[in-house]
C-alpha positions in Angstrom: 66.2 33.1 148.9 69.9 32.2 148.7 72.5 34.8 147.8 75.9 33.7 146.6 78.8 36.1 146.8 81.9 35.6 144.8 85.1 37.1 146.2 87.5 38.5 143.6 91.3 37.9 143.7 93.1 39.2 146.8 95.4 42.1 145.9 98.4 41.2 148.0 101.9 42.4 147.5 104.5 40.0 146.4 108.1 40.1 147.5 111.1 39.0 145.5 114.5 38.0 146.7 117.8 38.2 144.9 118.8 34.7 143.8 122.4 33.5 143.8 122.2 32.9 140.1 121.8 36.7 139.6 124.9 37.4 141.6 126.9 34.9 139.7 125.7 36.0 136.3 126.4 39.6 137.2 130.0 38.7 138.0 130.6 36.9 134.7 128.6 38.9 132.2 129.7 42.4 131.2 127.0 44.9 130.4 127.1 46.2 126.9 126.3 49.8 125.9 123.1 50.4 124.1 122.9 53.2 121.5 121.3 56.5 122.4 118.4 57.2 120.0 118.8 60.2 117.7 116.5 63.1 117.2 113.6 63.3 114.8 114.7 65.5 111.8 112.9 68.8 111.9 110.5 69.3 109.1 107.8 71.9 108.5 104.3 71.2 109.6 101.3 72.2 107.5 98.5 73.2 109.8 95.9 74.1 107.1 93.9 70.8 106.8 90.7 70.2 105.0 87.7 70.9 107.2 85.9 67.6 106.9 88.4 64.9 107.7 87.3 61.6 106.1 86.1 58.9 108.4 88.1 55.7 108.6 86.9 53.0 106.3 85.7 50.7 109.0 85.1 51.4 112.7 87.4 49.2 114.8 85.5 46.3 116.4 85.2 46.3 120.1 86.8 43.4 121.9 84.5 40.8 123.5 83.7 41.3 127.2 86.0 39.8 129.8 89.1 40.7 127.8 92.3 39.0 129.0 94.5 40.9 131.5 97.9 39.1 131.9 98.1 40.1 135.5 101.6 40.0 136.8 102.1 41.3 140.3 105.8 42.3 140.7 108.2 45.2 140.7 111.3 46.7 139.2 114.4 44.9 140.5 117.0 47.2 142.1 120.3 45.3 142.7 122.8 46.7 145.2 124.7 43.7 146.5 126.9 42.9 143.5 128.8 46.0 144.4 132.2 46.7 142.8 131.9 43.6 140.6 129.5 45.6 138.4 131.1 48.9 137.5 128.9 52.0 137.6 131.1 54.2 135.3 131.8 54.0 131.6 135.2 54.0 129.9 135.4 57.7 130.3 134.8 57.5 134.0 131.3 59.0 133.8 128.6 57.5 136.0 126.2 55.2 134.2 123.3 53.0 135.2 123.2 49.5 133.8 120.6 46.8 133.8 118.6 44.2 131.9 115.1 44.0 130.5 114.2 40.4 130.7 111.4 37.9 130.1 110.2 37.0 133.6 108.4 33.7 132.8 108.2 32.6 136.4 107.1 36.1 137.4 109.3 36.5 140.5 110.7 39.9 139.5 114.3 38.7 139.7 116.7 38.3 136.8 118.4 35.0 136.8 120.8 33.2 134.5 117.9 31.2 132.9 115.9 34.4 132.1 116.0 35.5 128.5 116.8 39.2 127.8 114.4 41.1 125.6 116.2 42.9 122.8 115.2 46.2 121.3 113.2 47.6 124.2 113.4 51.3 125.0 114.7 52.5 128.3 115.1 56.1 129.3 116.5 58.4 132.0 114.0 61.2 131.2 116.1 62.6 128.3 118.2 59.9 126.7 116.4 56.9 125.1 118.4 53.7 124.5 117.4 50.3 123.1 118.5 47.1 124.8 121.0 44.9 123.0 120.5 41.3 122.0 120.8 40.1 125.6 118.4 42.7 126.9 121.1 44.9 128.4 121.1 48.7 128.5 123.3 51.5 129.8 122.2 55.1 130.5 123.9 58.3 131.7 123.2 59.2 135.2 121.2 62.4 135.8 120.4 64.3 139.0 117.2 62.9 140.6 116.3 61.0 137.5 113.4 58.6 136.9 114.5 55.6 134.8 111.7 53.8 133.0 111.1 51.1 130.4 108.7 51.5 127.5 106.5 48.4 127.5 106.7 46.8 124.0 103.7 45.2 122.4 103.6 41.5 123.2 104.7 42.0 126.8 103.2 43.3 130.0 105.0 45.2 132.8 104.2 44.1 136.3 101.6 45.7 138.5 101.4 46.2 142.2 98.7 44.9 144.5 96.4 47.8 143.3 97.1 47.1 139.6 99.3 50.2 139.3 101.9 49.5 136.5 105.4 49.1 137.8 108.0 50.2 135.2 110.1 52.9 136.8 112.8 53.6 139.4 113.6 57.0 141.0 117.3 57.5 141.5 117.6 60.4 143.9 120.4 59.5 146.4 119.3 62.2 148.9 115.7 62.3 147.9 113.8 65.6 147.6 116.1 68.2 149.1 113.3 70.6 150.0 111.1 69.6 152.9 107.6 69.0 151.3 104.3 68.6 153.1 103.7 65.1 151.6 107.2 63.9 151.6 108.4 64.0 148.0 110.8 61.4 146.7 112.5 59.2 149.3 116.3 58.9 149.3 117.3 56.1 147.0 120.9 55.8 148.3 123.9 55.3 146.1 123.7 54.3 142.4 122.6 50.7 142.2 124.7 48.1 140.5 121.8 47.2 138.2 118.1 48.2 137.7 116.4 45.4 135.9 112.9 45.5 134.3 110.8 42.3 134.3 108.4 41.8 131.4 105.8 39.0 131.0 105.0 37.7 127.6 101.4 38.8 126.6 99.4 37.8 123.6 96.8 40.4 124.7 99.1 43.4 124.3 100.3 42.1 120.9 96.7 41.8 119.6 95.7 44.0 116.7 92.4 44.9 118.5 92.6 46.7 121.8 90.1 48.3 124.2 91.6 51.2 126.2 90.2 53.7 128.6 91.2 57.3 129.2 89.8 58.8 132.4 90.0 62.5 133.3 90.1 64.2 136.7 89.1 61.8 139.4 90.2 64.7 141.6 89.2 63.6 145.1 89.8 66.4 147.7 88.5 64.5 150.7 87.6 61.2 152.2 84.0 61.8 151.2 84.9 62.4 147.6 87.1 59.2 147.6 83.8 57.4 148.4 82.0 59.1 145.6 84.8 58.1 143.2 85.1 54.5 144.5 81.3 53.8 144.3 80.8 55.9 141.1 83.2 56.2 138.2 85.8 53.6 139.5 83.1 51.0 140.2 81.7 51.5 136.7 85.1 50.9 135.3 85.5 47.8 137.4 82.1 46.5 136.4 83.0 46.7 132.7 85.1 43.6 132.7 86.3 44.3 129.1 89.3 46.5 129.5 92.0 43.9 129.2 95.7 44.6 129.1 95.6 48.0 127.6 94.1 49.2 130.8 93.2 52.7 132.1 95.2 55.8 131.6 94.2 58.5 134.1 94.6 62.0 132.6 95.8 63.9 135.7 94.3 65.5 138.8 94.2 62.1 140.3 94.0 63.8 143.7 92.7 67.2 144.8 95.7 68.8 146.4 95.8 66.5 149.4 98.4 64.0 148.2 98.2 62.1 151.5 95.1 60.5 150.0 97.0 58.7 147.3 97.1 55.3 149.1 93.3 55.3 149.4 92.9 56.5 145.9 95.1 53.6 144.6 93.1 51.1 146.7 89.8 52.4 145.3 91.1 52.3 141.7 92.6 48.9 142.3 89.1 47.3 142.0 89.6 47.7 138.2 91.0 44.5 136.8 93.4 46.1 134.4 96.8 47.9 134.5 96.5 51.5 135.7 98.8 54.4 134.6 98.6 58.1 135.6 99.8 61.4 134.2 100.0 64.3 136.7 97.7 67.3 136.8 97.9 70.7 138.5 96.1 69.3 141.5 98.7 66.5 141.9 101.4 69.2 142.6 103.4 69.6 145.7 102.2 73.1 146.1 104.9 73.9 148.7 107.6 73.2 146.1 109.6 76.3 145.2 111.1 74.8 141.9 109.4 73.0 139.1 112.0 70.1 139.3 110.5 69.2 142.7 106.8 70.0 142.0 105.7 66.4 141.2 108.0 64.6 143.6 105.3 63.1 145.7 103.4 62.1 142.6 106.6 60.4 141.3 107.1 58.6 144.6 103.5 57.4 144.9 102.0 57.1 141.4 104.8 56.7 138.8 106.9 58.8 136.4 105.7 62.3 135.5 106.1 61.3 131.8 106.5 57.9 130.0 105.4 55.8 127.1 104.1 52.3 126.4 102.9 50.2 123.5 99.9 48.0 122.9 99.1 46.6 119.5 100.1 49.2 117.0 99.4 52.1 119.4 102.2 54.1 121.1 100.8 55.9 124.2 102.8 58.8 125.5 102.1 60.3 129.0 103.2 63.9 129.3 103.7 66.3 132.2 102.7 69.7 130.8 102.2 71.5 134.2 105.0 73.8 135.1 104.9 75.0 138.7 105.8 77.6 139.8 105.9 79.3 136.4 108.3 82.2 136.1 108.5 85.4 134.1 111.8 84.5 132.4 110.6 81.1 131.1 106.8 81.4 130.9 105.9 85.1 130.3 108.5 86.3 127.8 105.6 87.3 125.5 103.6 89.1 128.2 100.5 86.7 127.8 100.9 85.2 131.3 101.3 88.0 133.8 100.3 85.7 136.6 103.7 84.0 136.3 105.5 87.2 137.2 104.9 87.3 140.9 107.0 84.7 142.8 105.1 85.6 146.0 101.9 84.2 144.4 103.1 81.0 142.6 100.8 79.6 139.9 101.2 77.0 137.2 101.4 77.2 133.4 100.8 74.7 130.6 104.2 73.9 129.0 106.6 71.0 128.4 110.1 71.6 129.8 113.0 71.6 127.4 114.2 68.3 128.9 110.9 66.6 128.4 110.6 67.9 124.8 114.0 66.5 124.1 112.9 63.1 125.6 109.8 63.2 123.4 111.9 63.8 120.3 114.1 60.8 121.3 111.1 58.6 122.1 109.3 59.3 118.8 112.5 58.9 116.8 112.5 55.2 117.6 108.7 54.6 117.3 107.5 52.9 114.1 106.1 55.4 111.7 103.0 53.3 111.1 102.0 53.3 114.8 99.1 55.4 116.1 100.6 57.9 118.6 98.4 58.9 121.5 99.6 61.9 123.5 98.1 62.1 126.9 98.5 65.2 129.0 96.5 66.9 131.7 96.2 70.4 130.3 95.0 70.3 126.7 97.3 71.4 123.9 94.4 73.7 123.0 90.7 73.5 124.0 87.2 74.9 123.4 86.4 75.5 127.0 89.6 77.6 127.7 90.2 78.8 124.1 91.1 82.3 125.3 93.5 81.3 128.1 97.3 80.9 127.5 98.0 79.2 130.8 95.3 76.6 130.2 96.8 75.7 126.8 100.3 74.3 126.1 102.9 76.9 125.2 105.0 74.7 122.9 102.0 73.1 121.0 103.5 74.0 117.6 106.8 72.2 118.5 104.8 69.1 119.6 102.7 69.1 116.4 105.9 69.4 114.4 107.3 66.2 116.0 104.2 64.3 114.9 104.2 65.4 111.3 103.5 62.5 109.0 102.1 60.3 111.8 98.7 59.2 112.8 98.2 61.1 116.0 95.6 61.8 118.7 95.8 64.2 121.7 94.0 63.3 124.9 93.6 65.5 127.9 91.5 66.4 130.9 91.6 69.6 133.1 88.6 71.5 131.7 85.9 69.2 133.2 84.2 69.2 129.8 83.9 67.0 126.7 85.5 68.1 123.5 85.9 65.9 120.4 87.8 68.0 117.9 88.8 66.8 114.5 91.6 67.8 112.1 90.6 71.0 110.5 88.7 72.4 113.5 89.5 75.9 114.4 88.5 78.5 117.0 89.6 82.2 116.6 91.0 82.8 120.1 93.6 80.0 119.7 95.8 82.2 117.6 96.3 84.8 120.4 96.3 82.3 123.3 98.5 79.5 121.8 99.8 80.8 118.4 97.9 78.2 116.3 94.7 78.3 114.4 93.8 74.9 112.9 94.1 71.3 114.3 96.4 69.0 112.3 95.0 65.8 113.9 92.2 64.9 116.4 92.2 66.4 119.9 89.9 65.0 122.6 89.2 66.4 126.0 87.9 63.4 127.8 85.6 64.8 130.5 86.0 64.0 134.2 85.2 61.1 136.4 84.4 63.7 139.1 82.2 65.6 136.6 81.8 69.1 137.9 84.0 68.5 140.9 81.4 66.3 142.7 79.0 69.3 142.8 75.2 69.4 142.4 72.4 67.4 143.9 72.8 63.7 144.9 71.3 61.1 142.6 69.3 58.0 143.6 72.6 56.2 144.5 73.8 59.0 146.7 76.4 60.2 144.2 76.7 63.8 143.0 75.1 64.5 139.7 78.0 66.8 139.0 76.8 67.9 135.5 79.9 69.4 133.8 80.3 73.0 132.5 79.4 71.8 128.9 76.4 69.8 130.1 78.2 66.5 129.9 77.8 64.0 132.7 80.6 62.3 134.7 82.2 59.4 132.8 85.2 58.1 130.8 86.4 57.7 127.3 86.8 54.4 125.6 89.2 54.0 122.7 88.7 50.9 120.6 91.9 50.3 118.6 92.2 48.2 115.5 95.7 48.4 114.0 96.5 52.1 113.9 92.9 53.3 113.7 90.6 54.2 116.6 87.0 54.6 117.5 86.1 56.9 120.5 83.1 56.5 122.7 82.2 58.6 125.8 80.5 56.5 128.5 78.5 58.1 131.2 79.1 56.7 134.7 76.4 54.1 135.4 74.9 54.2 131.9 75.1 51.9 128.9 77.2 53.1 125.9 74.1 53.8 123.9 73.4 56.8 126.2 75.0 59.6 124.2 72.9 62.7 124.6 70.4 64.8 126.6 67.4 66.5 125.1 65.6 69.7 126.2 63.3 72.5 125.2 64.8 76.0 125.0 61.8 78.4 125.1 61.4 82.1 125.8 59.8 81.1 129.1 62.8 79.0 130.0 65.3 81.7 128.9 63.7 84.3 131.1 64.0 82.0 134.1 67.6 81.2 133.1 68.6 84.8 132.6 67.1 85.9 136.0 69.0 83.3 137.9 72.2 83.7 135.9 72.4 87.4 136.6 71.7 86.8 140.3 74.4 84.1 140.4 77.0 86.6 138.9 76.2 89.0 141.7 76.2 86.4 144.4 78.9 83.7 144.3 77.9 80.1 145.2 79.7 80.3 148.6 77.8 83.5 149.7 75.6 82.7 152.7 72.0 83.5 154.0 70.8 84.5 150.5 67.6 83.5 148.8 67.6 83.6 145.0 64.7 85.4 143.1 63.6 82.1 141.5 63.8 78.3 142.0 63.0 75.3 140.0 59.4 75.5 141.3 59.1 78.9 139.7 60.1 77.5 136.3 57.2 75.1 136.3 57.1 72.4 133.6 60.1 73.0 131.3 58.5 70.9 128.6 55.4 73.1 128.2 55.4 75.8 125.5 52.7 78.2 124.5 51.9 79.7 121.0 53.7 82.8 122.2 56.8 80.7 123.1 56.7 79.2 119.6 56.4 82.5 118.0 59.2 83.9 120.0 61.7 81.2 119.1 61.6 77.8 120.8 64.2 75.1 120.1 64.5 71.4 120.7 68.1 70.9 121.8 70.3 67.8 121.7 73.5 67.9 123.7 75.4 65.1 122.0 78.3 64.8 124.4 80.8 63.1 122.0 79.5 65.0 119.0 82.0 66.4 116.6 82.6 67.7 113.1 81.1 65.0 110.9 78.3 64.2 113.3 74.7 64.9 112.3 71.5 65.1 114.3 68.0 64.6 112.8 64.6 65.2 114.5 61.3 63.7 113.6 58.2 65.2 115.4 55.2 63.1 115.7 56.5 60.6 113.2 57.0 63.2 110.5 59.9 63.6 108.1 63.3 64.0 109.6 64.7 67.5 109.8 68.3 68.3 110.3 69.3 70.1 113.6 72.1 72.7 113.4 75.2 72.6 115.5 75.6 75.8 117.4 79.5 75.8 117.1 80.8 75.0 113.7 84.5 75.1 114.7 85.3 77.2 111.7 87.3 80.0 113.4 84.5 81.5 115.5 84.6 82.4 119.2 82.2 81.2 121.9 78.5 81.4 121.3 77.4 82.0 124.8 74.2 82.9 126.6 70.6 81.8 127.0 70.0 80.9 123.4 73.1 78.7 123.2 72.6 77.0 126.5 71.7 73.4 127.2 68.4 73.6 129.1 68.6 70.0 130.3 71.9 70.6 132.1 71.4 74.3 133.1 68.0 73.6 134.8 69.7 71.2 137.1 72.7 73.4 137.7 70.7 76.6 138.5 68.6 75.2 141.4 70.7 72.9 143.7 68.9 71.6 146.7 72.0 70.2 148.3 72.7 73.6 149.8 69.8 73.1 152.2 71.3 70.1 154.1 71.2 70.9 157.8 71.2 69.0 161.1 71.6 69.4 164.9 74.6 67.1 165.0 76.9 69.9 166.2 79.3 69.3 163.3 79.5 72.6 161.3 81.1 70.8 158.4 78.1 68.6 157.9 75.9 71.6 157.2 75.3 72.4 153.5 78.2 70.8 151.6 81.9 71.4 150.8 83.9 71.4 147.5 87.6 71.9 146.7 89.7 72.7 149.7 86.8 72.9 152.0 84.9 75.8 150.3 81.5 76.0 152.0 78.2 75.9 150.0 75.3 76.6 152.4 73.5 75.8 154.4 70.7 77.9 152.9 68.1 78.0 150.2 68.4 76.1 147.0 70.4 78.2 144.6 72.6 78.1 141.5 75.6 75.8 141.9 79.1 75.6 140.6 79.2 75.9 136.8 76.5 76.4 134.2 76.4 74.8 130.7 76.1 78.1 128.8 78.6 77.2 126.1 79.7 73.9 124.5 81.1 72.5 121.2 78.5 69.7 120.8 75.0 71.2 121.1 72.5 70.9 118.2 69.1 72.6 118.0 66.0 72.6 115.8 63.5 75.5 115.8 60.1 74.2 116.8 57.5 75.0 114.1 55.4 78.0 115.1 52.2 76.2 113.9 52.5 73.2 116.2 49.0 72.3 117.4 47.9 72.4 121.0 48.5 69.0 122.6 51.2 66.6 123.4 54.0 66.0 120.9 56.7 63.4 120.7 60.1 63.9 119.0 62.6 61.2 118.1 66.2 62.5 117.9 68.8 60.5 116.1 72.5 61.4 116.3 74.9 59.8 113.8 78.6 60.0 114.7 81.5 60.4 112.3 81.8 56.6 112.0 78.1 56.1 111.1 77.0 54.8 114.5 73.4 55.9 115.3 72.0 56.8 118.7 68.4 57.6 119.4 66.5 59.3 122.2 63.0 60.6 122.5 61.4 63.6 124.3 57.7 64.5 124.9 56.6 68.1 125.2 53.2 69.8 125.2 51.8 72.9 123.6 49.2 74.7 125.7 47.2 77.9 125.1 48.4 79.3 128.5 50.5 77.8 131.3 48.4 75.9 133.7 48.6 76.1 137.5 51.4 73.8 138.7 50.1 73.0 142.1 46.9 71.3 143.4 43.9 73.5 142.8 42.9 73.9 146.5 40.5 76.7 145.7 38.1 74.2 144.2 37.8 72.4 147.5 37.3 75.3 149.9 33.8 74.0 150.7 31.9 70.8 150.4 34.7 68.2 150.6 
């Protein structure tokens, strides 16, 4: 047998030199001042929306596989050697930064006399937003330790580095991060450059009406071992797709897991994806030794890109936000008394909030974004969520102000952070939001996109040696696909390693199962996962066959459950047992102002069964390496070695579980159920489950007693 191996493109850095033409053109060509974008007029926002938002008329069609990526390896050009010939102050003597946004047809990242400037492109210093003039020139006020960035316009592609990380920003910090940080922070940039020029390559792909984009939450690798899980799991799956094209992948924060020294390996692992990569920061991307919020993402800004930014593809305007304030403070984050953890400077914590500067930038950015564009806000911490509906610090304080800015626009909020999946539509409401965030009803869709790491790489290992990591809502590790057509979108959650048709998990929730669940859940509450040398009262073996029910189980209330991970208001689930008529299953959370429905009856048995008896605890060896015994999560928290026991999180509440009571008169024997989930756009997904009704539970193990004599 002959095996042929194809080697993909080499990701090698490219250098660019400053040509003489640039120096000459800089000497002869004055830089014109671009106009600062004004603010969006403040208008009232109505938050009482009809409960059932109508579906779009037609689901956007997915692009064909092997979508084009106009790969352009390059960088932002920082010009320092034209010196005094290019003034760095305006007529009032105030320092300004000047430069050109240009069409880099030869892709050398160097502006030359022959290069055409691109007019009307937004450039920002993190507060002010200007548009380039007819020659592509801009001028911006200089701010302390500012990041200057360009907003990629549709029809163009910004360069990427050798790992496909988008290159569209420059950090101007003459002395770098002033505080000494463990991971370095921002390197000193030196004096104000004469020019900072942003190359763009023409791109038919980013101009197209149809786009396929990916949002990926919480890669969150704490260790070298977990980088391997991410590389060979979620990142490999994204690389295998081959259909992402020039919209690329937007990572929704917690790219690292506190050890920011792992960023180079993380970027190398992500670089296998043949698409541009962009990153918003999460609370585990913080410089935790920073003493002021203005320094808290400095290493992220140096290594990964701006803390907030925007870019356009097709008729979609993506906005990456930094809504993690660290350390939060009593004066700015706990004026209402809802966040007492922010009061103690000796125990620094974070809070979900946009700073005033960033909110001003967002106003300026949106003020010059076409009204007919779909606006996609991407943050790490959700604006509001189901999973953390009662927690102020895990919501975004100024959510009402953000919503107000988007009044009259097509908008979508994307986030990560919760390690769960939540597809919430306009009109959805949960009661605790009012106290936690001061809002009650969503004005536009909000999606929490799950996590590439799933439940922090926890749980048993699968057949590929990757953690099952079933999330706190029963969802599996994966990513979110957004298919855009014009200013409409279609969302699809994709499980790592599975086809897009895999959209749900089925189970049987019986009194027998609930008794097993309750016993282990109570023991788990009394014994945290990291406690050692303990044996739980039950294991998976004690449960027996979870798909067996007795007449007593049926009489006591048994349910067929369907955890439809991307399910939402407007979805429906129907069940046919043994080929009979379809019966509608009921969603356990209606999103009509209620609180959590939590406990055994509202739990996903498929997920919780796997989460409550984790065998990975038992890994032991005589290697002499204590850290190879059991397993570790987070910052080296130890799990085991010891008996199999409940793991990290349990799927005892979720916004997307449907259930159907099993008929009490089901006959003894094997039954087969077909479950069809229809999403808000009319797409149908079908799974089947087989279960058995028995008069009494049979012995699970081999009946040795029948063979005590005779052979």
